[in-house]
VOBA-1610 file (N, C-alpha, C; in pm, whole numbers, padded with zeros to 5 digits, always signed):
BEGIN
Met-00152+02412+00448Met-00039+02460+00412Met+00006+02490+00275Ala+00003+02338+00189Ala+00015+02390+00045Ala-00114+02292-00032Val-00111+02342-00178Val-00197+02248-00257Val-00110+02239-00410Leu-00069+02153-00415Leu+00028+02104-00528Leu-00010+02022-00648Ala-00066+02106-00727Ala-00125+02128-00841Ala-00033+02089-00979Asp+00087+02043-00992Asp+00173+02039-01096Asp+00087+01923-01204His+00002+01826-01108His+00013+01674-01199His-00123+01733-01312Asp-00078+01656-01372Asp-00177+01666-01516Asp-00302+01569-01490Arg-00290+01453-01434Arg-00354+01395-01421Arg-00394+01307-01267Pro-00494+01226-01222Pro-00538+01171-01091Pro-00378+01131-01036Val-00365+01180-00894Val-00265+01117-00846Val-00290+01012-00722Ala-00226+00921-00735Ala-00271+00731-00702Ala-00247+00727-00576Ser-00064+00818-00578Ser+00035+00720-00440Ser+00087+00862-00392Val+00135+00873-00265Val+00183+00974-00220Val+00308+00893-00054Arg+00391+00986-00092Arg+00457+00890+00006Arg+00589+01017+00044Trp+00616+01009+00221Trp+00726+01088+00276Trp+00807+01001+00263Val+00933+01117+00318Val+01078+01022+00305Val+01189+01168+00360Glu+01230+01127+00521Glu+01365+01220+00524Glu+01502+01199+00479Pro+01544+01313+00361Pro+01663+01250+00334Pro+01759+01264+00409Pro+01856+01220+00379Pro+02010+01290+00459Pro+02061+01422+00525Gly+02011+01497+00418Gly+02055+01590+00440Gly+01968+01681+00576Gly+01811+01646+00639Gly+01708+01661+00676Gly+01604+01736+00627Gly+01517+01769+00629Gly+01367+01789+00593Gly+01283+01704+00573Leu+01222+01705+00444Leu+01118+01635+00437Leu+01124+01612+00245Leu+01113+01542+00233Leu+01068+01489+00085Leu+00947+01439+00036Leu+00848+01469-00034Leu+00732+01394-00091Leu+00732+01328-00247Ala+00692+01216-00222Ala+00726+01184-00381Ala+00548+01105-00408Thr+00509+01181-00554Thr+00403+01173-00555Thr+00356+01115-00736Gly+00303+00975-00741Gly+00307+00912-00871Gly+00140+00946-00942Asp+00144+00961-01077Asp+00018+00972-01107Asp-00010+00879-01240Asp-00142+00901-01332Asp-00195+00857-01390Asp-00136+00852-01547Asp-00049+00919-01585Asp+00038+00993-01682Asp+00165+00933-01681Gly+00186+00848-01534Gly+00355+00771-01547Gly+00445+00864-01465Ile+00376+00977-01439Ile+00484+01083-01376Ile+00512+01070-01215Val+00631+01098-01173Val+00647+01071-01027Val+00720+01248-01003Arg+00678+01357-00949Arg+00698+01425-00903Arg+00756+01466-00784Leu+00891+01512-00745Leu+00929+01512-00629Leu+00955+01666-00526Trp+00871+01672-00422Trp+00836+01797-00367Trp+00917+01796-00228Asp+00964+01931-00219Asp+01036+02006-00110Asp+00948+02040-00009Ala+00934+01990+00113Ala+00850+02027+00229Ala+00872+02158+00268Asp+01023+02259+00255Asp+01022+02362+00317Asp+00967+02447+00246Thr+00958+02443+00056Thr+00931+02566-00006Thr+00803+02519-00072Trp+00764+02344-00080Trp+00649+02299-00166Trp+00669+02354-00322Gln+00814+02313-00360Gln+00841+02399-00520Gln+00848+02217-00544Cys+00822+02172-00647Cys+00850+02049-00747Cys+01000+02057-00726Ser+01089+01988-00715Ser+01237+01990-00711Ser+01289+01878-00840Arg+01221+01751-00849Arg+01234+01694-00991Arg+01146+01616-01003Val+01107+01561-01174Val+00984+01524-01210Val+01072+01394-01294Leu+01068+01272-01244Leu+01105+01156-01300Leu+00958+01092-01366Val+00996+01053-01514Val+00935+00973-01628Val+00940+00818-01618Ala+00833+00758-01591Ala+00856+00620-01570Ala+00783+00536-01688Gly+00724+00592-01782Gly+00685+00501-01911Gly+00762+00544-02046Asp+00862+00617-02004Asp+00933+00609-02150Asp+01036+00478-02213Asp+01039+00375-02191Asp+01143+00336-02154Asp+01057+00159-02219Tyr+00912+00195-02205Tyr+00797+00083-02210Tyr+00869+00049-02387Gln+00829-00065-02357Gln+00869-00201-02488Gln+00783-00315-02522Gly+00644-00296-02437Gly+00588-00445-02500Gly+00430-00363-02427Arg+00384-00485-02422Arg+00269-00432-02357Arg+00214-00535-02261Pro+00108-00532-02175Pro+00054-00644-02061Pro-00028-00769-02150Ser+00017-00873-02111Ser-00067-00993-02165Ser-00202-00968-02152Gly-00264-00995-02278Gly-00422-01013-02254Gly-00453-00884-02299Ile-00385-00721-02262Ile-00458-00641-02355Ile-00381-00567-02443Pro-00474-00554-02536Pro-00417-00506-02656Pro-00369-00367-02680Leu-00274-00346-02784Leu-00243-00221-02812Leu-00228-00177-02947Leu-00296-00103-02984Leu-00334-00058-03141Leu-00185-00034-03184Arg-00156-00054-03302Arg-00034+00007-03364Arg-00024+00121-03419Arg-00112+00206-03365Arg-00134+00371-03428Arg-00036+00459-03297Phe-00020+00363-03191Phe+00048+00361-03065Phe+00165+00378-03068Arg+00262+00487-03100Arg+00401+00492-03056Arg+00431+00498-02932Arg+00340+00504-02816Arg+00399+00534-02702Arg+00242+00456-02641Pro+00283+00390-02516Pro+00161+00328-02542Pro+00050+00424-02437Pro-00057+00359-02415Pro-00184+00476-02355Pro-00122+00512-02232Ala-00222+00652-02241Ala-00177+00675-02068Ala-00197+00573-01941Arg-00335+00468-01983Arg-00348+00360-01877Arg-00253+00286-01834Leu-00164+00249-01919Leu-00065+00140-01933Leu+00083+00185-01803Lys+00050+00323-01860Lys+00190+00403-01790Lys+00143+00444-01636Arg+00015+00456-01604Arg-00036+00469-01482Arg+00072+00389-01350Ile+00055+00538-01230Ile+00165+00480-01158Ile+00077+00462-01040Arg+00078+00321-00998Arg-00042+00307-00895Arg+00056+00334-00731Ser+00195+00277-00729Ser+00225+00296-00620Ser+00347+00342-00601Val+00408+00434-00470Val+00549+00425-00499Val+00567+00407-00339Ala+00686+00414-00319Ala+00786+00355-00189Ala+00938+00419-00176Trp+00938+00412-00049Trp+01077+00445-00033Trp+01111+00377+00025Ile+01272+00301+00017Ile+01326+00203+00095Ile+01484+00247+00125Ala+01524+00285+00246Ala+01651+00309+00317Ala+01755+00174+00221Asp+01854+00212+00158Asp+01931+00105+00087Asp+02047+00104+00137Arg+02071+00214+00195Arg+02200+00192+00345Arg+02204+00318+00412Pro+02277+00363+00526Pro+02290+00435+00557Pro+02271+00603+00508Gly+02216+00693+00505Gly+02249+00784+00452Gly+02208+00764+00302Ala+02125+00696+00280Ala+02078+00655+00114Ala+01960+00605+00091Ser+01870+00644-00019Ser+01737+00568+00003Ser+01739+00606-00159Leu+01630+00459-00172Leu+01558+00423-00287Leu+01409+00479-00328Leu+01380+00509-00429Leu+01240+00529-00444Leu+01224+00393-00493Val+01058+00355-00511Val+01020+00293-00607Val+00869+00290-00669Thr+00856+00257-00791Thr+00730+00274-00855Thr+00672+00137-00902Ala+00560+00152-00871Ala+00461+00031-01001Ala+00402+00095-01040Ser+00398+00013-01180Ser+00272+00075-01298Ser+00193-00021-01377Tyr+00147+00034-01408Tyr+00030-00058-01494Tyr+00108-00129-01629Asp+00256-00075-01654Asp+00290-00186-01765Asp+00344-00283-01725Gln+00331-00374-01615Gln+00413-00467-01558Gln+00545-00465-01466Thr+00579-00329-01454Thr+00737-00286-01418Thr+00696-00248-01298Val+00825-00301-01214Val+00887-00192-01107Val+01026-00152-01140Arg+01023-00007-01100Arg+01152+00062-01109Arg+01198+00072-01021Val+01326+00088-00982Val+01398+00136-00880Val+01432+00260-00903Trp+01454+00346-00843Trp+01506+00493-00859Trp+01619+00481-00732Asp+01734+00560-00787Asp+01817+00606-00681Asp+01845+00747-00639Ala+01801+00762-00505Ala+01752+00923-00473Ala+01870+00991-00448Gly+01999+00949-00482Gly+02084+01034-00522Gly+02117+01140-00661Ser+02092+01032-00752Ser+02131+01078-00897Ser+01988+01077-00953Trp+01862+01020-00878Trp+01786+00981-00934Trp+01760+00940-01091Arg+01841+00854-01100Arg+01827+00771-01233Arg+01780+00642-01210Cys+01722+00528-01320Cys+01664+00447-01270Cys+01743+00322-01314Arg+01765+00272-01134Arg+01904+00230-01120Arg+01842+00027-01204Arg+01689+00014-01187Arg+01655-00116-01226Arg+01520-00153-01270Val+01465-00166-01364Val+01335-00234-01421Val+01355-00387-01368Leu+01238-00406-01275Leu+01203-00521-01239Leu+01095-00574-01334Thr+01117-00702-01387Thr+01019-00710-01487Thr+00972-00899-01418Gly+00824-00936-01489Gly+00795-01094-01427Gly+00656-01088-01367His+00610-00971-01381His+00461-00973-01358His+00385-00941-01494Ser+00280-01025-01508Ser+00213-01048-01638Ser+00096-00995-01625Leu+00076-00911-01540Leu-00042-00783-01538Leu+00013-00656-01491Tyr-00117-00574-01487Tyr-00092-00438-01390Tyr-00004-00441-01245Val+00093-00331-01240Val+00161-00402-01089Val+00118-00249-00970Thr+00033-00278-00888Thr-00048-00216-00841Thr+00007-00159-00681Ala+00098-00235-00617Ala+00143-00236-00448Ala+00291-00266-00477Val+00370-00149-00391Val+00507-00179-00434Val+00547-00179-00201Ala+00622-00178-00189Ala+00660-00224+00019Ala+00808-00321+00001Gly+00851-00194+00103Gly+00993-00238+00081Gly+01004-00275+00267Ala+01111-00349+00285Ala+01187-00379+00413Ala+01273-00405+00427Arg+01310-00362+00560Arg+01480-00460+00593Arg+01479-00579+00681Thr+01601-00649+00647Thr+01586-00836+00705Thr+01682-00744+00840Asn+01692-00857+00947Asn+01773-00874+01048Asn+01913-00827+01030Asp+01920-00933+00895Asp+02131-00915+00863Asp+02117-00825+00742Gly+02036-00720+00733Gly+02018-00585+00645Gly+02012-00612+00536Gln+01941-00700+00457Gln+01953-00706+00329Gln+01769-00611+00331Val+01773-00582+00221Val+01670-00502+00169Val+01619-00579+00034Leu+01474-00592+00150Leu+01384-00712+00066Leu+01205-00592-00012Leu+01207-00642-00123Leu+01099-00539-00222Leu+00978-00631-00214Ala+00847-00606-00207Ala+00751-00669-00241Ala+00665-00606-00322Ser+00628-00657-00446Ser+00520-00609-00556Ser+00438-00697-00584Gly+00310-00610-00589Gly+00184-00728-00575Gly+00113-00665-00733Ala+00036-00747-00753Ala-00010-00706-00924Ala-00196-00796-00973Tyr-00214-00768-01070Tyr-00346-00819-01118Tyr-00288-00955-01161Asp-00199-01012-01141Asp-00179-01130-01235Asp-00198-01246-01092His-00227-01188-00951His-00247-01283-00859His-00149-01318-00755Thr-00064-01232-00789Thr+00092-01273-00744Thr+00131-01137-00652Val+00240-01190-00541Val+00364-01082-00479Val+00475-01145-00525Arg+00556-01101-00579Arg+00682-01081-00621Arg+00776-01020-00498Ile+00916-01121-00462Ile+00976-01048-00338Ile+01070-01061-00397Trp+01165-00937-00413Trp+01266-00915-00542Trp+01424-00873-00418Asp+01541-00898-00487Asp+01651-00855-00386Asp+01664-00731-00472Val+01681-00614-00423Val+01694-00484-00468Val+01817-00519-00536Asp+01938-00565-00461Asp+02050-00533-00501Asp+02124-00619-00625Ser+02012-00723-00648Ser+02079-00815-00770Ser+01962-00792-00900Gly+01845-00748-00841Gly+01691-00764-00892Gly+01667-00897-00944Glu+01705-00977-00866Glu+01667-01097-00867Glu+01529-01120-00825Cys+01431-01219-00837Cys+01297-01247-00800Cys+01325-01369-00744Arg+01329-01349-00570Arg+01338-01429-00458Arg+01219-01529-00430Gln+01136-01470-00453Gln+00944-01562-00427Gln+00881-01513-00506Val+00808-01613-00531Val+00670-01531-00589Val+00565-01616-00482Leu+00446-01564-00475Leu+00386-01590-00349Leu+00225-01597-00425Arg+00138-01682-00425Arg+00004-01698-00489Arg-00131-01587-00368Cys-00223-01601-00443Cys-00326-01521-00421Cys-00436-01533-00481Asp-00536-01541-00444Asp-00671-01610-00497Asp-00777-01521-00608Ala-00720-01382-00592Ala-00740-01261-00673Ala-00661-01194-00709Ser-00675-01046-00759Ser-00557-00923-00767Ser-00518-00882-00665Val-00399-00863-00616Val-00338-00780-00521Val-00358-00634-00538Ile-00407-00593-00476Ile-00474-00436-00485Ile-00361-00349-00324Ser-00312-00443-00262Ser-00225-00316-00119Ser-00114-00438-00008Leu-00058-00405-00006Leu+00095-00436+00075Leu+00125-00375+00165Ala+00138-00436+00304Ala+00238-00417+00397Ala+00361-00482+00474Trp+00429-00447+00559Trp+00532-00502+00614Trp+00528-00452+00729Ala+00566-00566+00841Ala+00567-00544+00954Ala+00663-00594+00994Thr+00729-00507+01101Thr+00844-00594+01179Thr+00818-00585+01363Arg+00831-00752+01333Arg+00828-00790+01491Arg+00930-00743+01623Pro+00904-00698+01714Pro+01009-00638+01858Pro+01093-00743+01792Asp+01129-00877+01767Asp+01213-00941+01745Asp+01335-00909+01626Gly+01294-00781+01514Gly+01341-00780+01438Gly+01285-00907+01342Thr+01195-00977+01321Thr+01196-01043+01225Thr+01073-00992+01148Leu+00992-01046+01032Leu+00915-00949+00928Leu+00807-01060+00904Leu+00694-00963+00888Leu+00559-01007+00848Leu+00516-00914+00700Leu+00458-01003+00600Leu+00407-00954+00510Leu+00279-00943+00473Ala+00177-00865+00486Ala+00040-00856+00471Ala+00005-00846+00318Ala-00088-00894+00220Ala-00115-00832+00086Ala-00252-00833+00101Gly-00338-00762+00048Gly-00503-00729+00030Gly-00508-00773-00124Ala-00630-00852-00109Ala-00633-00881-00275Ala-00773-00810-00294Asp-00865-00891-00429Asp-00943-00788-00500Asp-01078-00865-00430His-01098-00916-00389His-01203-01048-00341His-01216-00995-00134Gly-01153-00922-00083Gly-01110-00905+00038Gly-01044-00959+00127Thr-00991-01040+00095Thr-00883-01140+00132Thr-00752-01064+00192Val-00711-01086+00297Val-00592-01041+00310Val-00535-01158+00385Arg-00383-01220+00308Arg-00291-01282+00339Arg-00187-01280+00410Ile-00110-01304+00554Ile-00028-01297+00586Ile+00084-01382+00564Trp+00185-01380+00554Trp+00352-01453+00552Trp+00400-01415+00650Asp+00485-01551+00660Asp+00614-01510+00768Asp+00728-01512+00663Ala+00810-01415+00684Ala+00956-01372+00561Ala+01065-01441+00605Gln+01047-01516+00713Gln+01176-01621+00713Gln+01159-01767+00616Thr+00990-01786+00634Thr+00976-01929+00572Thr+00903-01939+00435Trp+00823-01818+00416Trp+00702-01745+00332Trp+00619-01867+00337Glu+00584-01886+00449Glu+00463-01994+00488Glu+00349-01880+00476Cys+00301-01906+00456Cys+00127-01806+00455Cys+00081-01877+00582Arg+00096-01766+00654Arg+00032-01802+00828Arg-00145-01791+00855His-00173-01714+00781His-00340-01636+00799His-00368-01658+00648Val-00526-01640+00627Val-00583-01604+00531Val-00715-01551+00554Leu-00694-01413+00608Leu-00788-01347+00683Leu-00918-01297+00546Arg-01075-01322+00593Arg-01198-01291+00487Arg-01263-01145+00564Asp-01313-01078+00496Asp-01396-00998+00501Asp-01549-01065+00437Glu-01547-01114+00562Glu-01746-01134+00580Glu-01837-01066+00565Leu-01908-01032+00472Leu-02072-00911+00454Leu-02133-00947+00508Asp-02195-00858+00620Asp-02290-00881+00685Asp-02451-00872+00638Gly-02605-00863+00686Gly-02714-00854+00644Gly-02699-00708+00597Thr-02588-00557+00677Thr-02687-00461+00620Thr-02561-00429+00489His-02513-00490+00409His-02475-00468+00310His-02506-00539+00195Pro-02544-00487+00073Pro-02612-00505-00045Pro-02496-00651-00078Thr-02633-00752-00145Thr-02527-00881-00140Thr-02465-00860-00249Asp-02507-00749-00364Asp-02431-00784-00474Asp-02266-00690-00483Val-02234-00703-00340Val-02139-00578-00299Val-01992-00689-00363Val-01888-00628-00437Val-01756-00675-00429Val-01693-00657-00323Val-01615-00704-00256Val-01505-00607-00154Val-01394-00641-00174Gln-01290-00544-00169Gln-01198-00525-00218Gln-01059-00409-00088Ala-00999-00553-00057Ala-00911-00467+00039Ala-00803-00371+00017Ser-00839-00250-00002Ser-00772-00151-00091Ser-00648-00064-00003Ser-00640-00101+00104Ser-00518-00058+00240Ser-00501-00121+00314Leu-00393-00110+00373Leu-00370-00211+00502Leu-00222-00146+00543Asp-00241-00127+00662Asp-00156-00081+00779Asp-00078-00162+00888Trp+00001-00120+00935Trp+00030-00217+01037Trp+00076-00130+01234Ile+00074-00155+01308Ile+00099-00111+01406Ile+00114-00200+01524Ala+00249-00178+01620Ala+00295-00276+01733Ala+00214-00193+01807Ser+00170-00296+01920Ser+00021-00268+01999Ser+00100-00298+02136Pro+00186-00211+02211Pro+00210-00223+02337Pro+00117-00306+02476Gly+00113-00357+02496Gly+00021-00414+02609Gly-00140-00414+02592Ala-00164-00476+02418Ala-00339-00475+02415Ala-00316-00602+02382Gly-00207-00698+02417Gly-00265-00806+02412Gly-00249-00885+02259Ala-00228-00798+02137Ala-00279-00893+02051Ala-00097-00865+01958Gly-00031-00827+02015Gly+00124-00793+01942Gly+00087-00677+01812Met+00081-00742+01683Met+00104-00640+01580Met-00034-00679+01499Leu-00068-00534+01514Leu-00201-00583+01459Leu-00186-00502+01317Leu-00320-00548+01274Leu-00358-00522+01136Leu-00431-00441+01116Ala-00451-00331+01016Ala-00602-00213+01018Ala-00608-00290+00826Gly-00722-00294+00773Gly-00776-00306+00633Gly-00870-00251+00613Ala-00843-00205+00485Ala-00960-00079+00432Ala-01046-00171+00321Asn-01195-00182+00377Asn-01289-00300+00245Asn-01320-00144+00127Leu-01264-00141+00067Leu-01341-00023-00015Leu-01458-00005-00066Leu-01550-00142-00138Leu-01695-00096-00150Leu-01748-00175-00057Gly-01649-00241+00066Gly-01787-00289+00206Gly-01797-00141+00303Asn-01679-00054+00260Asn-01698+00091+00346Asn-01659+00051+00499Arg-01584-00027+00494Arg-01552-00097+00665Arg-01407-00124+00684Val-01364-00102+00807Val-01233-00137+00820Val-01203-00234+00923His-01135-00314+00890His-01088-00452+00982His-00966-00431+01107Val-00970-00425+01208Val-00841-00497+01277Val-00811-00594+01306Trp-00737-00636+01259Trp-00664-00746+01317Trp-00564-00801+01431Asp-00583-00913+01493Asp-00453-00908+01540Asp-00381-01024+01412Gly-00266-00985+01389Gly-00163-01030+01282Gly-00088-01139+01277Glu-00057-01192+01446Glu-00020-01282+01516Glu-00113-01448+01502Arg-00176-01382+01539Arg-00298-01502+01572Arg-00399-01503+01466Gly-00410-01368+01376Gly-00512-01405+01295Gly-00661-01417+01312Thr-00673-01322+01431Thr-00820-01302+01472Thr-00870-01208+01495Leu-01015-01163+01452Leu-01049-01008+01413Leu-01084-00952+01609Arg-01013-00821+01576Arg-01059-00772+01694Arg-01166-00646+01714Arg-01138-00612+01628Arg-01278-00498+01607Arg-01330-00434+01486Val-01434-00454+01429Val-01484-00341+01263Val-01525-00233+01305Val-01438-00131+01243Val-01495-00018+01241Val-01570+00029+01098Asp-01712+00097+01140Asp-01778+00146+01065Asp-01778+00297+01015Pro-01735+00383+00944Pro-01710+00495+00954Pro-01861+00557+00906Ile-01911+00506+00844Ile-02057+00494+00762Ile-02152+00477+00881Arg-02233+00565+00963Arg-02322+00531+01080Arg-02424+00529+01006Ala-02528+00459+01063Ala-02685+00348+01031Ala-02729+00501+00958Leu-02718+00580+01024Leu-02844+00714+00999Leu-02762+00764+00900Glu-02624+00836+00856Glu-02552+00836+00781Glu-02603+00759+00642Arg-02608+00646+00658Arg-02582+00551+00493Arg-02629+00562+00407Pro-02616+00614+00301Pro-02667+00686+00190Pro-02733+00543+00123Ala-02820+00581+00010Ala-02904+00503-00067Ala-02790+00436-00178Asn-02684+00520-00263Asn-02628+00449-00329Asn-02519+00420-00233Phe-02470+00340-00149Phe-02403+00253-00090Phe-02263+00270-00124Ser-02218+00228-00264Ser-02117+00217-00304Ser-02034+00318-00365Ser-02092+00432-00378Ser-02018+00561-00390Ser-01952+00649-00276Asn-01928+00548-00164Asn-01849+00597-00032Asn-01813+00561+00008Tyr-01679+00502-00079Tyr-01582+00430-00102Tyr-01486+00433+00090Val-01457+00310+00117Val-01345+00356+00236Val-01210+00353+00190Ile-01131+00420+00173Ile-01000+00415+00050Ile-00884+00336+00142Ala-00864+00436+00226Ala-00736+00410+00303Ala-00717+00412+00450Val-00610+00353+00476Val-00593+00332+00630Val-00483+00388+00705Ala-00448+00427+00808Ala-00328+00453+00853Ala-00329+00502+01007Trp-00231+00404+01123Trp-00224+00397+01208Trp-00100+00492+01233Ala-00171+00534+01391Ala-00074+00629+01473Ala-00056+00570+01590Asp+00064+00610+01717Asp+00075+00571+01845Asp+00075+00683+01896Ser-00010+00700+02003Ser-00062+00833+02128Ser-00022+00703+02248Thr+00025+00691+02255Thr+00022+00590+02350Thr+00064+00677+02507Glu+00211+00717+02440Glu+00253+00743+02538Glu+00230+00898+02602Arg+00129+00968+02522Arg+00071+01079+02524Arg-00112+01122+02616Asp-00125+01011+02506Asp-00276+00995+02590Asp-00348+00838+02589Gly-00231+00706+02565Gly-00321+00618+02646Gly-00412+00551+02472Val-00377+00592+02396Val-00465+00538+02279Val-00366+00523+02145Leu-00393+00433+02066Leu-00412+00400+01926Leu-00470+00503+01826Arg-00426+00562+01738Arg-00516+00675+01646Arg-00536+00537+01512Leu-00648+00553+01471Leu-00648+00515+01305Leu-00762+00596+01243Ala-00670+00640+01154Ala-00660+00760+01041Ala-00781+00663+00927Ile-00897+00690+00884Ile-01011+00614+00768Ile-00998+00737+00663Gly-00966+00696+00523Gly-00994+00801+00434Gly-01108+00731+00331Gly-01241+00848+00356Gly-01346+00768+00270Gly-01434+00832+00389Gly-01587+00779+00349Gly-01700+00743+00419Gly-01778+00835+00342Pro-01906+00875+00417Pro-01976+00987+00386Pro-01896+01092+00324Asp-01948+01115+00193Asp-01905+01247+00142Asp-01781+01213+00139Leu-01699+01140+00132Leu-01540+01097+00107Leu-01444+01154+00194Arg-01486+01159+00354Arg-01464+01215+00442Arg-01322+01166+00521Leu-01261+01236+00586Leu-01141+01170+00657Leu-01160+01159+00784Ser-01169+01054+00865Ser-01197+01034+01002Ser-01108+00932+01094Val-01078+01047+01215Val-00989+01001+01283Val-01060+00903+01391Trp-01006+00802+01472Trp-01045+00726+01565Trp-00961+00708+01652Asp-00989+00747+01761Asp-00964+00697+01902Asp-00985+00527+01900Val-00871+00441+01924Val-00859+00298+02001Val-00797+00254+02134Pro-00884+00257+02260Pro-00814+00244+02341Pro-00757+00137+02361Leu-00641+00116+02436Leu-00610-00045+02482Leu-00646-00180+02520Asp-00687-00107+02629Asp-00780-00198+02715Asp-00913-00282+02591Arg-00948-00179+02531Arg-01060-00239+02460Arg-01017-00308+02339Leu-00908-00298+02294Leu-00821-00371+02192Leu-00789-00560+02249Ala-00733-00546+02416Ala-00713-00652+02480Ala-00803-00713+02465Ala-00977-00677+02508Ala-01080-00792+02515Ala-01083-00857+02381Asp-01139-00995+02377Asp-01194-01003+02225Asp-01308-00909+02135Ala-01290-00976+02054Ala-01401-00879+01951Ala-01537-00892+02002
//
């Protein structure tokens, strides 16, 4: 349909939103601190946001040579973008970058409403959700082994959640009763699930390598996505991509039990240079009303292909 080629640096994050006036808007963030907004009707770039121009310092432990008047490109990288419904008919765009900041942009004026600071190393993931009482919560994860929960209205950090490694991915789940779960994927392949009412860590999910993987492979939970699974006996399902292990785990997020392991790299296809065929991203789609299955899209694998898997509900209902 379109090739959007205005970025000069690699694009690390993309997110859709439906603006109040209708249609679709796509936000893309790149390694130079640039966010571009695209109109899906014309595929033209309608706005450019620069997220690194107000840089005032340097991440802890990362040297910045005096000759740099502006931050090096690596410190401006946009690693994650997210849309949040601020109020009926209004949205916020949130960006996370390597300069330790999270920026909140007003989708009407496109001005930076807030710069959230508190992380001490690269910020790699952002995700937003709305509570039962209408509050907007923003989660940000970073290389400093923490997840911070922000009140978007006040800009205050409400909670700091600790992980055992750098946080790579975040995903909120809304249960049928409206309460929230938050999952965070870390650099060692660990996924933690918190209850957003008590901030108690309910589960720590670990990706144990099996004998088919090289012993020196370091796993990384590079992408997470939730879906409600009606009739599957699993409630909220969480899929997690393992970047260097090249697999996807499907977990029962309520019980913390493993349901399935999906390996897009078949035994006959497994390359000698195993670590070059990363599993990078996962996304659920609900097709149960049409054909009785959930669908799981996996980005990466042999030749970095995109594969789409049918997940029958009766298979998920059985123990893994």
